[in-house]
C-alpha positions in Angstrom: -29.3 20.7 28.8 -26.1 19.0 27.7 -22.5 20.3 27.3 -20.9 19.8 23.9 -17.1 20.3 23.6 -16.4 21.7 20.1 -12.6 21.5 19.8 -12.1 23.1 23.2 -15.1 25.5 23.1 -17.9 24.2 25.3 -21.5 25.1 24.4 -24.8 24.1 26.0 -27.7 22.6 23.9 -30.9 20.9 24.7 -30.6 17.1 25.0 -31.6 15.4 21.7 -30.2 18.0 19.4 -28.7 16.5 16.2 -25.1 17.0 15.1 -26.5 18.8 12.0 -28.4 21.3 14.1 -25.3 22.0 16.1 -23.4 22.7 12.9 -26.2 25.0 11.7 -26.0 26.9 15.0 -22.3 27.5 14.4 -22.8 28.9 10.9 -24.6 28.3 7.6 -21.3 27.7 5.8 -20.3 24.9 8.1 -23.8 23.3 7.9 -23.7 23.4 4.1 -20.2 21.9 4.0 -20.7 19.2 6.7 -20.5 15.6 5.6 -20.5 13.7 8.9 -19.8 14.1 12.6 -17.4 12.6 15.1 -19.0 12.1 18.6 -16.6 11.1 21.4 -14.2 10.1 18.7 -16.7 7.9 16.8 -17.6 8.9 13.2 -21.4 9.0 12.7 -24.2 10.6 10.7 -25.0 14.3 11.1 -28.5 13.0 12.0 -27.1 11.5 15.2 -28.9 12.7 18.3 -26.8 14.0 21.2 -28.3 12.8 24.4 -25.5 13.6 26.9 -22.3 15.6 27.4 -19.9 14.8 24.6 -17.1 16.0 22.3 -18.3 16.8 18.8 -16.4 17.5 15.6 -18.2 18.5 12.4 -16.4 16.7 9.5 -16.3 18.4 6.0 -14.9 17.2 2.7 -11.5 18.5 3.8 -11.4 15.8 6.6 -10.5 12.2 5.7 -13.6 10.8 7.4 -15.7 13.5 5.7 -14.5 12.4 2.3 -15.3 8.8 3.1 -18.9 9.7 4.0 -19.2 11.8 0.8 -17.8 9.0 -1.4 -19.8 6.3 0.4 -22.9 8.3 -0.4 -21.8 8.7 -4.0 -21.4 4.9 -4.2 -25.1 4.6 -3.2 -26.1 7.2 -5.8 -24.2 5.2 -8.4 -25.9 2.0 -7.3 -29.3 3.6 -7.5 -28.5 4.9 -11.0 -27.5 1.5 -12.1 -30.7 0.0 -10.5 -32.7 2.5 -12.6 -30.9 1.7 -15.8 -30.4 -2.0 -15.2 -33.2 -3.4 -13.0 -31.7 -6.9 -13.1 -28.5 -5.8 -11.3 -27.5 -7.5 -8.1 -25.4 -5.5 -5.7 -22.4 -6.7 -3.7 -20.5 -4.1 -1.6 -19.7 -0.5 -2.3 -17.1 0.9 0.1 -15.4 4.3 0.0 -11.7 4.2 -0.9 -8.8 6.6 -0.4 -9.9 8.3 -3.6 -13.5 7.7 -4.5 -15.3 4.4 -4.3 -16.2 1.2 -6.0 -19.3 -0.9 -6.2 -19.4 -4.6 -7.2 -22.4 -5.4 -9.5 -23.6 -8.8 -10.7 -26.5 -10.0 -12.8 -25.4 -7.8 -15.7 -22.9 -7.9 -18.5 -19.6 -6.2 -17.5 -19.9 -2.4 -18.0 -17.8 -0.7 -20.6 -16.7 3.0 -20.6 -19.2 3.8 -23.3 -22.0 3.1 -20.7 -20.5 5.5 -18.1 -22.1 8.6 -19.5 -25.6 7.2 -19.1 -24.9 6.2 -15.5 -23.3 9.6 -14.7 -26.3 11.4 -16.2 -28.7 9.3 -14.0 -26.5 10.0 -11.0 -26.9 13.8 -11.6 -30.7 13.4 -11.8 -30.6 11.6 -8.4 -28.4 14.4 -6.9 -30.8 17.1 -8.3 -33.7 15.2 -6.7 -32.1 15.9 -3.3 -33.2 12.6 -1.9 -32.8 12.2 1.9 -30.8 9.3 3.2 -32.5 7.7 6.1 -31.1 5.0 8.4 -33.3 2.3 9.8 -32.6 -0.7 12.0 -34.4 -3.8 10.8 -35.0 -7.4 11.9 -33.7 -10.4 10.0 -37.2 -11.1 8.6 -37.6 -7.6 7.3 -34.2 -7.9 5.7 -35.1 -11.1 4.0 -38.1 -9.5 2.5 -36.3 -6.3 1.4 -33.4 -8.2 -0.2 -35.3 -11.2 -1.5 -34.0 -10.5 -5.1 -30.5 -9.4 -4.0 -28.6 -12.6 -3.3 -25.3 -10.9 -2.3 -27.1 -8.6 0.2 -29.1 -11.6 1.5 -25.8 -13.5 2.1 -24.4 -10.6 4.0 -27.6 -10.1 6.0 -27.6 -13.7 7.2 -23.9 -13.5 8.1 -24.4 -10.4 10.1 -27.4 -11.8 11.9 -25.5 -15.0 12.8 -22.8 -12.8 14.4 -25.4 -10.9 16.4 -24.6 -7.6 14.6 -27.1 -4.8 14.4 -28.8 -4.8 11.0 -28.8 -1.3 9.5 -30.2 -0.1 6.1 -30.2 3.2 4.4 -33.2 4.2 2.3 -32.6 6.7 -0.5 -35.8 7.1 -2.6 -36.4 3.8 -4.3 -33.0 2.4 -3.4 -32.3 0.5 -0.2 -28.9 -0.7 0.9 -27.7 -2.9 3.8 -25.2 -0.5 5.3 -23.8 0.9 8.6 -23.0 4.3 7.2 -22.3 7.1 7.9 -23.7 9.1 5.0 -24.5 12.6 3.9 -27.9 14.0 4.8 -29.1 13.8 1.2 -27.9 13.1 -2.4 -27.8 16.8 -3.3 -24.1 17.5 -2.8 -23.1 14.6 -5.1 -23.1 16.7 -8.3 -19.6 16.5 -9.8 -19.2 12.8 -10.6 -17.0 10.8 -12.9 -16.8 7.0 -13.4 -13.2 5.9 -13.9 -13.1 2.3 -14.8 -14.7 -1.1 -14.6 -12.9 -4.3 -13.7 -13.8 -7.8 -12.7 -13.7 -9.1 -9.1 -14.8 -12.3 -7.5 -17.5 -12.1 -4.9 -15.8 -12.1 -1.5 -12.5 -12.4 -3.2 -13.1 -16.1 -3.8 -12.2 -17.4 -7.3 -14.8 -20.2 -6.9 -17.6 -17.6 -6.6 -19.3 -15.3 -9.1 -17.3 -12.8 -11.1 -18.8 -9.4 -10.6 -18.2 -6.1 -12.4 -16.4 -3.6 -10.1 -17.2 0.0 -11.1 -14.9 2.7 -9.7 -15.9 6.4 -9.4 -14.9 9.7 -8.0 -17.0 12.7 -6.9 -16.4 16.2 -5.5 -18.6 19.0 -4.0 -17.5 21.3 -6.9 -17.0 20.7 -10.6 -13.7 22.7 -10.4 -12.4 20.2 -7.9 -13.3 17.3 -10.1 -11.6 19.0 -13.1 -8.4 19.6 -11.0 -8.4 15.9 -9.9 -8.8 14.6 -13.4 -5.9 16.8 -14.6 -3.8 15.4 -11.8 -4.7 11.9 -12.8 -3.7 12.6 -16.4 -0.3 13.7 -15.1 -0.1 10.6 -12.8 -0.8 8.3 -15.8 2.3 9.8 -17.5 4.4 8.8 -14.3 2.6 5.5 -13.7 5.3 2.9 -13.2 3.1 0.5 -15.1 3.7 2.6 -18.2 7.2 3.9 -17.5 8.5 0.5 -16.3 7.4 -1.2 -19.5 8.7 1.6 -21.8 12.1 1.6 -20.1 12.1 -2.2 -20.1 12.2 -2.8 -16.4 9.5 -5.4 -16.4 6.8 -7.1 -18.5 3.9 -9.4 -17.9 2.9 -12.5 -19.9 -0.7 -13.8 -19.9 0.3 -17.4 -20.1 2.5 -17.0 -16.9 -0.3 -15.3 -14.9 -1.5 -12.1 -13.3 0.7 -10.6 -10.6 3.7 -12.6 -11.8 5.9 -10.0 -13.6 9.1 -10.8 -15.5 11.9 -8.5 -14.5 13.8 -7.6 -17.6 17.6 -6.9 -17.4 17.1 -3.2 -16.3 14.7 -4.1 -13.5 16.8 -7.1 -12.4 19.9 -5.0 -12.3 18.2 -2.3 -10.2 16.8 -4.8 -7.7 20.3 -6.4 -7.5 21.8 -3.0 -6.7 19.2 -2.4 -4.0 19.5 -5.9 -2.6 23.3 -5.8 -2.3 23.2 -2.4 -0.6 20.5 -3.5 1.8 22.3 -6.7 2.7 25.6 -4.9 3.2 24.0 -2.2 5.3 22.1 -4.7 7.5 25.4 -6.6 8.1 26.9 -3.4 9.4 23.9 -3.2 11.8 24.6 -6.6 13.2 22.3 -8.8 11.1 23.1 -12.4 10.4 22.2 -13.6 6.9 19.9 -16.6 6.5 18.5 -18.5 3.6 15.4 -20.6 4.1 13.1 -22.8 2.0 10.4 -21.4 -0.2 7.8 -23.9 1.1 7.0 -26.0 4.0 4.5 -28.6 5.2 1.2 -27.4 6.6 2.5 -28.6 10.0 4.8 -25.6 10.2 2.0 -23.1 9.4 -0.2 -24.8 11.9 2.3 -24.0 14.7 2.6 -20.4 13.5 -1.1 -19.8 13.1 -0.9 -19.0 9.4 -2.9 -22.1 8.5 -5.8 -20.9 10.6 -5.6 -17.2 9.9 -3.9 -16.8 6.5 -4.7 -19.9 4.5 -6.9 -18.1 1.9 -3.9 -15.9 1.1 -1.5 -18.9 0.5 -0.7 -21.0 -2.5 -1.2 -24.6 -1.3 0.4 -27.6 -3.0 -1.8 -30.6 -2.5 -5.2 -31.2 -0.9 -5.4 -29.0 2.2 -8.2 -31.1 3.7 -6.7 -34.5 3.1 -4.9 -35.4 6.3 -3.7 -38.7 5.0 -1.3 -37.1 2.5 1.5 -34.5 2.8 0.5 -31.0 2.0 2.8 -28.1 1.3 2.3 -24.4 0.9 4.6 -21.7 -0.5 5.6 -19.3 2.2 3.7 -16.0 2.6 6.3 -14.8 5.1 9.6 -16.1 6.5 9.1 -15.9 10.3 8.4 -19.5 11.1 11.4 -20.5 9.0 13.9 -18.1 10.6 12.8 -19.2 14.1 14.5 -22.5 13.3 17.8 -20.7 13.3 17.3 -19.7 16.9 16.0 -23.2 17.7 19.0 -24.9 16.2 20.7 -25.1 19.6 20.2 -24.0 23.1 20.4 -20.2 23.6 21.3 -18.0 26.5 20.9 -14.2 27.2 24.4 -13.8 25.6 23.0 -14.7 22.2 20.5 -11.9 22.4 19.6 -9.8 20.6 19.8 -12.2 17.6 19.2 -10.2 14.4 18.3 -12.4 11.5 18.0 -11.0 7.9 17.0 -12.6 4.6 16.3 -11.5 1.1 13.0 -13.5 1.0 11.0 -14.5 -2.0 7.3 -14.7 -0.8 4.1 -15.8 -2.3 0.6 -14.4 -1.6 -2.6 -15.2 -3.3 -3.8 -11.6 -3.8 -7.2 -10.8 -5.2 -7.0 -10.5 -9.0 -8.8 -7.2 -8.8 -6.0 -5.7 -6.7 -3.1 -6.6 -9.1 -1.2 -3.5 -10.3 2.2 -3.6 -12.1 5.0 -4.1 -9.5 3.1 -2.6 -6.6 0.8 -5.5 -5.8 1.9 -8.9 -7.1 1.7 -12.5 -6.1 5.4 -13.3 -6.0 7.8 -10.7 -4.6 11.1 -10.2 -2.9 11.4 -8.5 0.5 14.2 -7.4 2.9 12.7 -9.5 5.7 14.2 -9.8 9.2 13.4 -11.1 12.7 15.0 -9.9 15.9 14.8 -12.3 18.9 15.5 -10.5 22.1 15.0 -10.1 25.8 12.0 -8.0 26.9 14.3 -5.2 28.3 16.0 -4.9 24.8 12.7 -4.3 23.0 12.6 -0.5 22.9 16.3 -0.1 21.9 15.9 -2.7 19.1 12.6 -1.3 17.9 14.3 2.1 17.7 17.2 0.5 15.7 14.7 -1.0 13.2 13.0 2.3 12.7 16.3 4.2 12.3 17.5 1.7 9.7 14.2 2.0 7.8 14.5 5.8 7.9 18.1 5.6 6.7 17.1 3.5 3.7 14.1 5.7 2.8 16.3 8.8 3.0 19.0 7.3 0.8 16.6 6.3 -2.0 14.6 9.6 -1.6 11.3 8.3 -0.3 11.6 9.6 3.3 9.5 12.7 2.7 6.7 10.7 1.0 5.8 8.3 3.9 3.4 8.4 6.8 3.2 6.2 9.9 0.3 4.0 11.1 0.1 2.3 14.5 -1.9 -0.8 13.4 -3.9 -2.4 16.2 -6.3 -5.3 16.6 -10.1 -5.1 16.7 -11.3 -6.6 20.0 -14.6 -7.2 18.3 -13.1 -9.5 15.8 -11.1 -11.8 18.1 -11.5 -14.8 15.7 -8.9 -13.0 13.4 -6.2 -12.9 16.1 -4.1 -15.1 18.3 -3.8 -14.5 22.0 -5.9 -13.0 24.8 -7.3 -9.5 25.3 -4.7 -9.1 28.1 -1.8 -10.0 25.9 -3.0 -7.6 23.2 -3.5 -4.8 25.6 0.0 -5.4 27.0 1.6 -5.5 23.5 -0.2 -2.4 22.2 0.5 -0.5 25.4 4.2 -1.3 25.2 4.3 -0.3 21.5 2.5 3.0 22.2 5.0 3.8 24.9 7.9 3.1 22.5 6.4 5.2 19.7 5.6 8.1 22.0 9.1 7.9 23.4 10.4 8.1 19.8 8.3 11.2 19.3 6.8 9.7 16.1 3.6 11.2 14.6 1.2 8.4 13.6 -2.4 7.5 12.9 -4.1 4.6 14.5 -5.4 1.8 12.3 -7.9 -0.5 14.0 -8.1 -4.0 12.7 -4.9 -3.5 10.7 -2.6 -5.5 13.0 -1.0 -8.8 12.1 -2.8 -11.8 13.7 0.0 -12.2 16.2 0.7 -8.6 17.2 0.5 -4.8 16.7 2.8 -3.1 14.1 4.1 0.1 12.9 3.3 0.4 9.2 5.2 2.9 7.1 2.7 4.0 4.5 3.2 5.5 1.0 1.0 6.5 -1.9 1.5 5.8 -5.5 1.0 8.5 -8.2 -2.8 7.8 -8.2 -3.0 8.4 -4.4 -3.5 4.7 -3.6 -1.9 4.0 -0.3 0.1 0.8 0.4 2.4 -0.4 3.2 6.1 -0.1 2.2 7.8 -1.1 5.5 6.5 -2.8 8.7 7.9 -3.2 12.2 5.9 -5.6 14.4 6.0 -6.5 18.0 5.3 -10.2 18.7 4.8 -11.6 22.2 3.0 -14.8 21.1 4.8 -16.9 18.5 8.0 -17.6 20.5 6.0 -19.6 23.0 4.1 -21.5 20.3 7.4 -22.5 18.8 9.0 -23.4 22.1 11.6 -20.7 21.9 13.4 -20.2 25.2 16.7 -18.8 26.4 18.6 -19.1 29.7 18.6 -15.7 31.4 21.3 -14.1 33.7 19.7 -15.8 36.8 19.8 -19.2 35.2 16.1 -19.3 34.6 14.5 -20.2 31.3 12.5 -17.4 29.7 10.6 -16.8 26.5 12.0 -14.1 24.2 10.1 -11.3 22.4 10.3 -11.0 18.7 10.3 -8.1 16.3 9.3 -8.8 12.7 10.6 -6.1 10.4 11.5 -5.0 6.9 14.2 -2.4 6.2 13.2 -1.3 2.7 10.2 -3.6 2.2 9.3 -5.2 -1.1 11.9 -4.6 -3.7 9.4 -4.7 -6.6 7.1 -2.1 -4.9 10.1 0.1 -4.0 11.2 0.1 -7.7 7.7 1.0 -8.8 7.5 3.9 -6.4 11.0 5.1 -7.4 10.1 5.0 -11.1 7.0 7.1 -10.3 8.8 9.6 -8.1 11.7 10.2 -10.5 9.6 9.7 -13.7 12.0 7.0 -14.7 15.2 9.1 -14.1 16.4 7.2 -11.1 19.4 8.4 -9.1 22.7 7.6 -10.9 23.7 4.8 -8.5 20.5 2.9 -9.2 20.4 3.3 -13.0 21.0 0.1 -15.0 23.1 2.1 -17.5 24.8 5.1 -16.1 26.7 6.4 -19.1 26.2 6.2 -22.9 29.3 6.9 -25.0 28.3 8.3 -28.4 31.1 8.5 -31.1 30.3 11.1 -33.7 31.4 8.8 -36.6 33.0 5.4 -37.2 36.5 6.9 -37.1 35.9 7.8 -33.5 35.1 4.2 -32.4 38.6 3.5 -31.1 38.6 6.5 -28.8 35.0 5.7 -27.7 36.2 2.2 -26.8 39.1 3.6 -24.8 36.6 5.8 -22.9 34.3 2.9 -22.4 37.0 0.7 -20.9 38.2 3.4 -18.6 34.7 3.9 -17.2 34.2 0.1 -17.0 37.4 -0.3 -15.1 36.2 2.2 -12.5 33.0 0.2 -12.0 30.7 2.4 -14.0 27.9 0.8 -16.0 28.5 2.0 -19.5 27.3 1.3 -23.0 28.6 2.6 -26.3 26.3 3.4 -29.3 28.3 2.3 -32.4 25.3 2.4 -34.7 25.5 4.3 -38.0 22.7 6.6 -36.9 22.6 10.4 -36.8 24.0 12.0 -33.7 20.7 13.7 -32.8 18.8 10.4 -33.1 21.3 8.6 -30.8 21.2 11.5 -28.2 17.4 11.6 -28.2 17.2 7.9 -27.8 19.5 8.0 -24.8 17.5 10.8 -23.3 14.3 8.8 -23.7 16.0 5.9 -21.8 16.7 8.4 -19.0 20.4 7.7 -19.1 22.1 10.1 -16.7 25.2 10.9 -18.8 25.9 10.9 -22.5 29.6 11.3 -23.5 29.9 12.6 -27.1 33.4 12.0 -28.6 34.8 13.3 -31.9 38.1 14.6 -33.3 38.6 17.3 -30.7 37.9 15.0 -27.7 40.2 12.3 -29.1 42.9 14.8 -29.6 42.6 16.4 -26.1 41.7 13.2 -24.1 38.3 14.7 -23.1 34.6 14.0 -23.4 31.7 16.3 -24.2 29.3 15.6 -21.3 25.5 15.9 -21.8 23.9 15.4 -18.4 20.4 15.2 -17.1 21.4 17.9 -14.6 22.9 20.7 -16.8 25.3 21.9 -14.1 27.2 18.5 -14.4 27.7 18.8 -18.2 30.5 20.5 -20.2 33.7 19.3 -21.8 36.0 17.5 -19.3 39.1 15.3 -19.2 38.2 11.6 -19.0 39.8 11.3 -15.5 37.9 14.3 -14.2 34.6 12.8 -15.4 35.4 9.4 -14.0 36.2 10.9 -10.6 33.0 13.0 -10.7 30.6 10.1 -11.5 32.3 7.7 -9.1 31.9 10.2 -6.3 28.3 10.6 -7.2 27.7 6.9 -7.2 29.6 6.3 -3.9 27.7 9.1 -2.1 24.4 7.8 -3.6 23.5 11.3 -4.7 20.0 12.1 -5.8 
C-alpha cells in the first residue's frame, strides 16, 4: 500500500494504481473532468502509475496545466485530421499555447480559412471515435522507421537522441507523434473545436529553412464555452491596438520597410514622447544618471558579455559573422555591455555605489516573423532600460526600489491591476544556454527568492525563462486576445561584472566585484502604448492624449473667439486644435468623438458674449458650460495629477 496526499487529505491505495483510477475513486465527476495529473509537483498523464508515497493533484480544464494537456491533445487531433485529408503533409511541432495551440505543417500549400471547415469536421469524427492516446518509449532505430517520411520529426528525433533524451511517442489511432506529453486519456473530450488562422513560419525559426504553414486553433470541453470564447474574441478584435492604433493614426506599417518595423505617426510619436519625458524625469528623482550609448558595437563587446554565444541568432549582424579577418558589427539587442563602460570609465570605490544608470534605449532584435504583432512584438523598439551597479549588501534595498518604481509607473498609467509576476529561473538540464556554474545559479536564485519572499510578492515560477546570465522577475501582462508578454523585468546578475573586469575599492581597502541589477521601469514604450490603446479602447487618459481639446466654432463669425480660446489653452500648456472647417456641427463633433478627444469646446454667440465654453466631455460629469479660466484650471489639474 502507498499513501497519496491529495491536497492535505491522505489516502491509501495499492501500489501501481494510476492517477486516473485515483480520480475515479474520488468521484465520477472529477474523473470525467480530469485532463492530467501532477505527481510530486510534476505534470504527467493520468495513466501515470503511482509506485510509492506521493502528493497527487488531479488537473481539470480549470487548471492552467489541465488546459495545456487538453489543447496539446487537440493539436494532435488536428494533425491527425490534416493527415487524413492531406496525406502528403509533413509535421513540425504542435505546442499548446496560452489560448489554444498551433501546429506547423509542411509539404502542402498554405491553408486558407475556406479549408478550415473540412479539417474541423474531420477533427469531430476523430473525437467521436474516442481514440485512446498511448505513450510508448522507443529506440532511435524504431523512430527512424516510424518517421521515415516525416523529415521534421526525423530531425528532432536525431537531435534528441544525440542529447541522450528519452524518445517518447504518442499513438492515436493511425497517427503517431514524437512527443513527451502529457495528454488526455482519449480524443473524446475534444468536441468543441475552432480553427482560428493560418500563418507562415520558418522551420526552427530560421529564415534559411523551409517555410511552413502554422495553423492555430482553440477547443473547449463544452460548445457553450467555445461560443463564449469566440464572442470575447470578437470584442477583443474591436479593442485590438493593431486596429485602433491605425484608425487613430498612432502608427502604420509599410511593406517596403519591413515586418516588425512600424512607423510612429505624429499621434504615436507624441504619446511616446510624453511617456519618455515622464519616465526620465521620474527616474532622475530616484537617483538615476542619464546615459546615451551607441546603437551598435563590434562583435568583440558581445563576446565579452556572452551575447555572441547565447543570443547571436536574435541579433542583426552587419558584416560576415564568421570572417575573423574583417571587422563585424551588430546592432544592440540590449544596452548592458554599453552602460558598463560608464562604470569602467575610471576607478570606483564603495562611495560611488549604488550607481544607477538609466537610458532611453533603442534596441534591435531579430524576432521570428510569425511572432510579429502591431506594436507589441517588433524588431526595433525603445525601452526604459537601466543598470544598477552595487555592493552585495545593497542588493535587496535596490531591488525593492526597482520594483517600487515599476509599480508606481504601472499604477500611474493604469496597468497595475492587469499584471502578474513570474520568478524566471534557469533550467539546470540546459546548461549550454546559460553562463556560470550550478553553484552560482543556486546562489543567485536563492538570494532572489529570499528578496521576493521578504517583499511578500505573489509570483509563479518559470523554469528556463531566465536570462543567460541570471534569474529575473518578469512582470507579465496579457493583450486583449489573452496572449501573455513580458512588460517589465528586474534581473539579478552576479556574473557579467567579473567578465568585464568591473571592480571597486571597498571600505576595508580591498578590491571587490559588484553585483548588477538589470531593469526596466515601464518596459518597451511601443508595447506599453499598444496595451494602453487596448485597455482604454483608444480613449487614453487626458495627460497622454496627443490632442486634449478640440475647439469647435459654430460658424465662421465665431472663429475669432475660438482662436482666443485656443491661445489661452495653448498658453497653459494644453494640446489643442481648432476645427475651422465649414462643416456641420454634428459632423465635427462626431469626428472628434471618433478620434477619442477628451474635450470638445463648442463656442458660439452666447459663449463669446459671456467668455465661456460649452464643454462636451468623454466623462459627462466634467461637461457643461464654464468660464474659460475655470475650464483651463480644471484640465490643467487633471493633466498635472495624471488622472485616469
